[in-house]
C-alpha positions in Angstrom: -0.2 -13.4 -30.5 0.4 -12.3 -26.9 -2.4 -10.9 -24.8 -1.6 -8.8 -21.8 -4.3 -8.8 -19.1 -4.6 -5.5 -17.3 -6.2 -5.5 -13.8 -7.6 -2.5 -12.0 -5.6 -0.3 -9.7 -7.5 2.1 -7.5 -6.3 4.8 -5.2 -8.0 5.6 -1.9 -8.4 9.1 -0.4 -6.1 8.0 2.4 -3.4 7.0 -0.1 -3.8 10.4 -1.8 -3.4 12.2 1.6 -0.3 10.1 2.3 1.2 11.4 -1.0 0.5 15.0 0.0 2.0 14.3 3.5 5.0 12.7 1.8 5.5 15.7 -0.5 5.5 18.0 2.6 7.9 15.6 4.4 10.3 15.6 1.5 10.2 19.4 1.0 11.1 19.8 4.7 13.9 17.2 4.4 14.9 19.2 2.1 14.6 16.9 -0.9 11.7 18.2 -3.0 13.2 16.5 -6.1 12.8 13.1 -4.4 9.0 13.6 -4.6 9.2 13.9 -8.4 11.3 10.7 -8.4 8.6 9.0 -6.3 5.9 10.0 -8.8 8.0 8.8 -11.7 8.5 5.4 -9.9 4.7 5.1 -9.1 3.6 6.0 -12.6 6.4 4.3 -14.6 6.9 1.1 -12.6 4.6 0.4 -9.7 1.2 1.0 -11.3 2.0 -0.8 -14.5 3.4 -3.7 -12.5 0.2 -3.9 -10.3 -1.9 -3.7 -13.4 -0.2 -6.8 -14.8 0.5 -8.7 -11.5 -1.8 -7.4 -8.7 -0.7 -10.3 -6.4 3.0 -9.5 -6.7 3.5 -7.8 -3.3 4.4 -9.8 -0.3 1.6 -10.8 2.1 1.5 -8.3 4.9 -0.4 -10.5 7.4 2.2 -13.3 7.0 4.9 -11.3 8.7 6.0 -12.8 12.0 4.3 -11.2 15.1 6.9 -10.6 17.6 4.6 -9.2 20.3 1.1 -9.8 21.7 0.1 -6.3 20.5 1.2 -7.0 17.0 -0.5 -10.4 16.9 -3.7 -8.7 18.2 -3.5 -6.0 15.6 -2.9 -8.4 12.8 -5.9 -10.5 13.9 -8.0 -7.3 13.9 -6.8 -6.4 10.4 -7.5 -9.9 9.1 -11.1 -9.6 10.5 -11.6 -6.2 8.9 -10.3 -7.4 5.6 -12.5 -10.4 5.7 -15.6 -8.2 6.4 -14.8 -6.1 3.4 -14.1 -8.9 0.9 -14.0 -12.7 0.9 -10.5 -13.8 -0.2 -9.0 -10.4 0.0 -5.3 -10.0 0.8 -3.3 -7.2 2.3 0.0 -6.9 0.4 3.0 -4.6 0.6 5.0 -3.4 -2.4 8.6 -2.5 -1.5 9.8 0.5 -3.6 13.2 2.2 -3.6 12.5 4.5 -0.7 8.9 3.7 0.2 6.6 1.0 1.3 3.2 0.8 -0.3 0.3 -1.1 1.4 -2.5 -2.3 -0.8 -5.5 -4.6 -0.8 -5.7 -7.3 -3.5 -9.4 -8.1 -3.9 -10.8 -10.0 -6.9 -7.9 -9.0 -9.2 -7.9 -5.3 -8.3 -5.1 -3.6 -6.3 -6.5 -0.9 -4.1 -3.7 1.4 -2.9 -4.3 2.0 0.8 -1.2 3.7 2.2 2.3 4.7 1.3 5.1 5.7 3.6 8.7 6.8 3.1 11.1 4.5 4.9 11.9 7.4 7.2 8.3 7.8 8.3 7.0 5.8 11.2 4.1 3.4 10.2 0.8 2.9 8.5 -2.3 4.4 10.1 -4.6 1.5 10.1 -7.4 3.2 12.0 -7.7 5.8 9.2 -7.9 3.0 6.6 -11.1 1.5 7.9 -12.8 3.8 10.3 -15.7 2.2 12.2 -14.5 -1.4 11.9 
């Protein structure tokens, strides 16, 4: 008998805003059918994968810092994450056309942000305002 353990996956309001922004971005592209493909990938692949293996994404804070600004930003992020949860990790999940940022805290994957590869970067200030 095989038992499959399912872990929690949560979406933040910021993640949901990112999806709405991405839909507008793809409609302007014009590639509205790409948003349907993104939703299919999220629901059919990404969420089930994270439910089974929440630690599967690569560690975001282990990326090499190639500037002082990046090193300082990563140190701030590490401190903010540590203030939220002991042992939490920021991870990124690489999708076909998107990059998803999530926090892996005590077996739960909390989806923080998603960006299309053509969009610029994650908005870290909006993720944890006041920290």
